[in-house]
C-alpha positions in Angstrom: 19.3 4.4 48.9 15.5 3.4 48.6 16.0 0.3 50.2 17.8 2.4 53.3 15.1 4.3 53.6 12.3 2.4 53.9 14.5 0.5 56.1 14.7 3.7 58.0 11.2 4.6 57.4 10.3 1.1 59.5 12.4 1.5 62.3 11.4 5.3 62.8 8.1 3.7 63.2 9.1 1.1 65.6 8.0 3.4 68.5 4.9 4.6 67.4 3.9 1.1 67.1 4.8 -0.1 70.3 2.8 3.0 71.5 -0.5 2.1 69.2 0.0 -1.7 70.9 -0.3 -0.3 74.5 -2.8 1.9 73.7 -4.8 -0.6 71.9 -4.4 -3.7 74.8 -5.4 -0.8 77.3 -8.5 -0.1 75.4 -9.6 -3.3 75.6 -8.8 -4.2 79.0 -11.8 -5.6 80.8 -11.2 -3.0 83.4 -11.4 0.3 81.4 -15.1 0.9 81.7 -13.7 3.6 78.5 -13.5 0.6 76.1 -17.4 -0.3 76.1 -18.0 3.1 74.7 -18.1 4.0 70.7 -15.2 6.3 71.2 -13.0 4.1 72.9 -14.2 1.4 70.3 -12.9 3.4 67.4 -9.7 5.0 69.7 -8.7 1.1 69.8 -9.7 0.2 66.0 -7.6 3.2 64.9 -4.8 1.8 66.7 -5.1 -1.7 65.5 -5.6 0.0 61.8 -2.3 1.8 62.5 -0.1 -1.3 63.5 -1.5 -3.8 61.1 -0.6 -1.3 58.1 2.9 -0.5 59.8 4.0 -4.0 60.8 6.9 -5.9 59.1 5.5 -9.4 57.8 7.3 -11.8 57.8 7.3 -15.4 56.2 4.1 -16.9 57.4 3.8 -20.7 59.0 2.0 -23.4 56.7 -0.6 -24.0 59.4 -1.7 -26.9 57.8 -1.4 -29.6 61.2 -3.9 -32.1 59.7 -5.7 -32.9 57.1 -9.2 -35.5 56.5 -9.0 -38.6 54.9 -11.9 -41.1 54.7 -13.6 -39.3 57.4 -10.6 -39.6 59.8 -8.0 -37.1 60.6 -4.7 -37.3 59.9 -1.4 -35.4 60.9 0.6 -33.5 58.7 4.1 -32.5 58.7 5.9 -30.5 56.2 9.4 -31.7 55.5 12.1 -30.4 53.7 13.4 -33.1 51.3 15.8 -31.5 49.6 17.3 -27.8 49.2 19.9 -25.6 48.3 20.9 -22.2 48.7 17.8 -20.8 46.8 14.8 -23.4 47.4 13.4 -25.8 49.4 11.6 -28.9 48.4 8.9 -29.4 51.1 6.5 -32.6 51.3 3.8 -32.5 53.2 4.0 -35.9 55.0 0.8 -37.8 56.4 1.0 -39.7 59.2 -0.1 -43.4 58.3 -0.7 -42.7 54.8 0.7 -45.7 52.7 2.0 -44.8 48.9 0.2 -44.5 46.2 -1.5 -41.3 45.6 -0.7 -39.6 43.1 2.9 -37.3 43.2 2.0 -33.7 42.7 4.9 -31.2 42.9 3.4 -27.6 43.1 5.7 -24.7 41.6 5.4 -21.7 43.2 5.9 -18.6 41.9 8.9 -16.6 42.5 7.4 -13.1 41.9 7.1 -11.4 45.4 5.2 -13.8 47.9 5.8 -16.8 49.3 5.1 -19.9 48.9 2.7 -20.5 51.1 0.6 -18.0 49.1 -0.8 -21.6 48.0 -1.9 -22.9 51.3 -5.3 -23.2 50.1 -4.1 -24.8 46.8 -1.5 -27.6 49.6 -4.6 -28.0 51.5 -7.1 -28.8 48.6 -4.8 -32.0 47.1 -3.4 -33.1 51.0 -6.6 -36.1 51.3 -5.6 -37.5 47.6 -2.6 -36.4 46.9 1.5 -36.6 47.9 2.0 -32.9 47.9 5.5 -31.0 47.4 5.9 -27.8 47.2 8.8 -25.5 45.7 9.6 -23.5 48.7 12.2 -20.0 47.4 14.4 -18.4 49.9 14.1 -14.2 50.4 17.1 -13.0 48.2 17.9 -10.4 51.1 18.5 -13.1 53.4 21.2 -15.3 50.8 24.8 -14.1 51.5 26.9 -12.7 48.3 29.4 -15.7 48.8 26.4 -18.1 47.6 26.7 -16.3 43.9 24.0 -15.3 41.3 20.5 -17.0 40.7 18.9 -16.7 37.3 16.7 -17.9 34.9 18.7 -20.7 33.7 19.3 -21.6 37.6 15.8 -21.7 38.3 15.2 -23.7 35.2 17.9 -25.8 37.1 16.4 -26.3 40.2 12.6 -27.1 38.7 14.6 -30.1 37.1 16.9 -31.1 40.1 13.4 -31.2 42.0 11.3 -33.3 39.6 14.2 -35.9 39.5 14.1 -35.7 43.2 10.5 -36.5 43.1 10.8 -39.1 41.3 9.1 -40.6 37.8 5.2 -40.3 37.5 5.1 -37.0 39.2 2.4 -34.5 38.0 4.1 -30.7 37.7 1.7 -28.1 38.2 3.2 -24.3 37.7 1.2 -21.7 39.3 1.1 -18.1 37.3 5.3 -17.1 37.1 6.9 -20.4 36.8 4.8 -21.2 34.1 7.1 -20.4 31.1 10.6 -22.0 33.2 8.5 -25.1 34.0 7.5 -26.1 30.2 11.5 -24.8 29.4 12.5 -27.6 32.5 10.0 -30.4 31.1 11.0 -29.5 27.2 14.8 -30.1 28.1 13.7 -33.6 30.4 12.0 -34.3 27.3 14.6 -34.2 24.7 17.5 -35.7 27.0 14.9 -38.7 27.4 15.1 -38.2 31.2 13.5 -41.1 32.8 12.0 -38.8 35.7 10.4 -36.6 33.5 6.7 -36.1 34.6 3.6 -37.8 34.1 1.9 -34.2 33.1 2.0 -31.0 33.4 -0.6 -28.1 34.3 -0.4 -25.0 33.9 -2.3 -22.4 35.8 -2.7 -18.5 34.7 1.2 -18.6 33.3 2.4 -16.2 31.3 3.4 -18.6 28.9 2.9 -16.1 26.0 1.9 -12.5 27.0 0.9 -11.1 23.3 -2.2 -12.7 23.8 -4.6 -10.5 25.7 -2.0 -8.1 27.4 -2.8 -6.6 31.0 -1.7 -3.9 32.6 1.2 -5.7 34.0 2.2 -7.0 30.2 1.7 -3.7 28.8 3.9 -2.2 31.7 6.6 -4.3 30.8 6.5 -3.8 27.1 5.8 -0.4 27.2 8.7 0.9 29.6 12.5 0.6 27.9 14.6 -2.6 29.4 17.2 0.1 30.7 14.2 1.8 32.9 14.1 -1.5 35.2 17.5 -1.8 35.4 17.6 1.9 36.7 14.7 2.2 38.8 13.5 -0.8 40.5 16.7 -2.2 41.5 18.4 -1.5 44.6 21.2 -3.0 47.1 20.4 -4.8 50.2 21.7 -2.8 53.4 22.5 -4.5 56.8 22.0 -6.7 58.7 20.7 -8.9 56.5 22.5 -11.9 55.5 22.5 -10.9 51.6 23.8 -7.4 52.8 25.0 -5.5 49.1 23.1 -8.0 46.9 21.3 -6.3 44.4 17.7 -7.4 44.1 14.4 -6.4 43.2 12.7 -5.6 46.5 9.7 -7.3 47.6 7.7 -3.8 49.0 8.3 -2.6 45.4 6.3 -5.5 43.9 3.9 -5.4 46.4 3.3 -1.3 46.0 2.8 -2.3 42.1 0.3 -5.3 43.5 -1.8 -2.5 45.5 -1.7 0.0 43.2 -3.7 -2.4 40.5 -6.8 -2.6 43.1 -6.2 0.4 44.9 -9.6 1.4 45.7 -10.3 -2.4 47.0 -7.5 -2.6 49.6 -8.7 1.0 50.9 -12.1 -0.2 50.6 -11.1 -3.5 52.8 -9.3 -1.6 55.1 -12.1 0.4 55.8 -14.2 -2.1 56.6 -11.8 -4.2 58.7 -11.6 -0.5 60.9 -15.7 -0.4 61.0 -15.8 -4.4 62.1 -13.3 -3.6 64.5 -15.4 -0.8 66.2 -18.5 -3.1 66.0 -16.7 -5.7 67.6 -17.7 -8.2 64.2 -14.7 -10.5 64.7 -15.7 -13.1 62.1 -14.6 -10.6 59.2 -12.0 -9.1 61.0 -10.1 -12.8 61.4 -10.6 -13.2 57.7 -9.1 -9.8 56.9 -6.0 -10.4 59.0 -5.7 -13.8 57.8 -5.5 -12.4 53.7 -3.4 -9.7 54.7 -1.2 -11.5 57.0 -0.1 -13.8 53.6 -0.9 -10.6 51.3 1.9 -8.0 52.8 4.5 -10.7 53.4 7.1 -10.2 50.5 10.7 -11.5 49.2 12.9 -9.7 47.4 14.6 -11.2 43.9 17.9 -11.1 42.4 18.9 -8.6 39.8 19.6 -11.5 37.0 16.6 -13.1 37.8 14.2 -10.4 37.6 15.7 -8.3 34.7 15.7 -11.5 32.7 12.6 -12.3 33.4 11.4 -8.9 32.2 13.4 -9.5 29.0 12.9 -13.0 28.0 9.1 -13.7 28.8 7.2 -9.9 28.4 9.8 -7.8 26.1 11.1 -10.6 24.0 8.8 -13.4 24.0 11.7 -15.9 23.1 9.5 -19.2 24.2 6.8 -18.6 22.0 8.9 -17.0 19.6 11.0 -20.5 19.9 14.1 -18.1 20.9 14.5 -19.3 25.0 18.2 -20.7 25.2 19.0 -22.4 28.5 23.0 -22.8 28.6 23.6 -22.6 25.1 20.7 -25.1 24.2 17.5 -24.0 22.4 14.6 -24.8 24.2 12.2 -27.2 22.2 8.9 -27.3 23.6 8.2 -29.7 20.3 10.1 -32.0 22.3 7.3 -33.4 24.8 5.3 -36.5 23.4 4.4 -38.3 26.4 4.2 -36.0 29.3 0.2 -35.2 29.4 -0.9 -31.2 29.4 -3.6 -29.2 30.9 -4.0 -25.6 31.1 -6.2 -23.5 33.3 -7.1 -19.9 32.9 -9.6 -17.5 35.0 -12.3 -15.7 32.8 -11.6 -12.4 34.7 -8.0 -12.9 35.1 -6.4 -9.1 35.2 -2.8 -10.2 35.2 -2.5 -13.3 32.9 -5.2 -12.8 30.3 -7.0 -15.6 29.0 -5.0 -17.3 25.7 -1.5 -16.7 27.6 -1.7 -20.1 29.3 -3.1 -21.8 26.6 -0.3 -21.0 24.3 1.0 -24.1 25.4 -1.0 -26.4 23.4 0.5 -24.4 20.2 4.2 -24.9 21.6 3.8 -28.3 22.4 2.7 -29.7 19.1 3.6 -33.4 19.5 1.7 -34.5 22.4 -1.5 -36.3 21.2 -5.0 -34.8 21.4 -6.0 -37.4 23.9 -3.2 -36.1 26.5 -4.8 -32.3 26.4 -7.3 -30.3 28.8 -7.7 -27.0 28.5 -10.3 -25.5 31.1 -11.4 -21.7 31.4 -12.9 -21.5 34.7 -15.7 -18.6 34.6 -16.4 -15.7 37.2 -12.9 -16.3 38.6 -9.7 -13.9 38.6 -5.7 -14.7 38.6 -6.1 -15.9 42.3 -9.2 -17.6 42.4 -7.4 -19.8 39.6 -6.0 -21.7 42.5 -7.5 -20.8 45.7 -11.4 -19.8 46.6 -14.5 -21.8 46.7 -14.7 -22.0 42.7 -11.6 -23.7 42.7 -12.2 -26.0 45.2 -15.1 -27.2 44.0 -14.5 -26.8 40.1 -10.8 -26.7 39.2 -9.3 -28.9 41.6 -11.6 -32.1 41.0 -10.7 -31.6 37.2 -7.3 -30.9 37.8 -7.0 -34.4 40.2 -9.1 -36.2 37.4 -6.6 -35.2 35.0 -3.9 -36.4 37.1 -5.3 -39.7 37.2 -6.2 -40.5 34.0 -2.6 -39.7 32.7 -1.0 -41.4 36.0 1.8 -43.8 34.9 3.3 -47.2 36.1 6.5 -48.6 35.4 7.9 -46.1 33.6 6.7 -43.9 30.3 4.8 -45.2 27.7 2.8 -47.9 30.3 -0.9 -46.0 31.2 -1.6 -47.4 34.7 -5.2 -49.2 33.7 -7.8 -47.2 35.1 
C-alpha cells in the first residue's frame, strides 16, 4: 500500500512539476524583463527547487567518456562483459591501451544507490588500472519469473565475476558488500580456486558491527527482526517489470540516509536556492551533480535485505564464525595467499572505526607482510572512496598495495618489483 501511495503522489505532482518548469523557462527567457528583477529571480529559483525535489531520479549515466594516460586523452567505453538478471559486470575499456595494468574489481554496494555512486572511484583508478565494477539491477525492474535473490546469490555473483575477470584480480569491496566479498574469497581459498584474487580491500565495511556501533548499527540491533519484516517490506506496484515482487523500497532507504543528516540537506537546498537567485552557476552545478546521484535510488529484494539485517547486523554471523553459505561454513582462516587491505574514515558515521579492521582478526593465516590497515584522518563515510582526500591519500596507497601484491603465472609467484 505504501509503495502504491508513493507512486500515486508522484503522479499527482506531475502537472505541478510541469507548471514549475514552464514558469522557470518563462522567467528566465531573455525577452522577459521580469527575469532581471529580484522577484523574478526568486520565483524562478523557487520553481527550480520545487522541480528538483519532486522529480523522479532515474539511474545516472557513467559520464566517463575519457581518461588521461601519460598526458594523452584516451577514450573510455563502459562494456558489459558478464550479466545475469540481477547484475552486470561492467568493464571500462580504454581505447588503445595495452594489457598489463592491474585488474581491479570494484564491488559496489547494493544498499539503495546505484553503482554510479562510485563514479569518482572509477575515474581515479582508470589511468593505471583495468577497472571493472558490479552494476546491480534495481529489484523493481526484475520480473518475478526470475526468482529470488538472497545473500547466498550475492556471494555466488561475486565469485562468478571474479572468475570471469580471471586470476590476479584485485577486489575492492566498498561499504555494504564487505562481509559477503570476504565470504566469497574465503570459499574460493578453501576450494583452492585458481581464479581467487591477488588481493582484497575493504573500505568502510561492516565486517563486525559490534565494534564502534553507529546510529544505523544500533537501529538494526534495537528493533526486533519482526519489525523490519512488518514495516519496511512492500510490494512493487504495476507497471514496473517487477510488479508484485516484495522489496525494501529505495525511497525508504533514501529517507533513512537523509534523516541522519537532515539539517545538512536542508541547508544545502537553501544555499542552492540562494545561489540560483544570485546567479552563481558553479555551486549550483555542483549541487545538481551531487543530488542527481544521491536522490537516484533502487529497491532491494525482501530476502536480501532481511537476511542482511539478520546475519550482518543482528547475529554478527561472520565474526562469530557462524555464517553459512549453501550448507557450508564460511571460514576466513582458509585465506593464506590473498593480500588484505582495510581502509576506514576517522569520521565515518555509518561504519565506525574497527568494523572494517575486524577483517584482520578473521583472516588469521594471511602473513603479516601481506596486510595493510589505513585510517584516513578527517573524512566521513563517503570520503573513504571519493573526494580530494581519497584521490590524494587513499587511492595512491591502494595502487601501491595492488602493485606490491600482484602475482604472475598463478598463486605463489610474486611478480618482480
